[in-house]
Phi, psi and omega in degrees: 000122182275141176248139178267117177264138178290150177293149179297148180295148180304324180297323179293320179294319179295320180293330177293323177292321180294325183283345181292140180293147181282141177281174183298324179251039176299129181307327179294322177293319180293317180296335181281347180289149180241141178305136180092344178289147178257128181230164176262129178229166177217141179293140180290153180303135177082003181260144173240106193226134179275134176277114182292338180282327184248342183081000179257173177281148174294134177286140179284134175079006181239130176292144181227134175284130180224143174280135180289120176231174177298321179295317179298317179300318178296317180295324177293315181294326179283347180087009178287328177239153178246128177281126182263000000 
């Protein structure tokens, strides 16, 4: 005999989303950054990306200190860089 369970209330589903841990490039974390602040970033897997501060390529698998600029924010939102 099958029992019909009611779907969870929307408030319960929303609270489950709020309780989930934020990912590295969570928009809220990116939005909290301020221009001129120094943060640690890492190039995303499979990306070949030039570091505008040094003119060299970002090393794969190594954290790099970067000053928050409009370009850095765009690269974080696009997923080219990962905020550590």
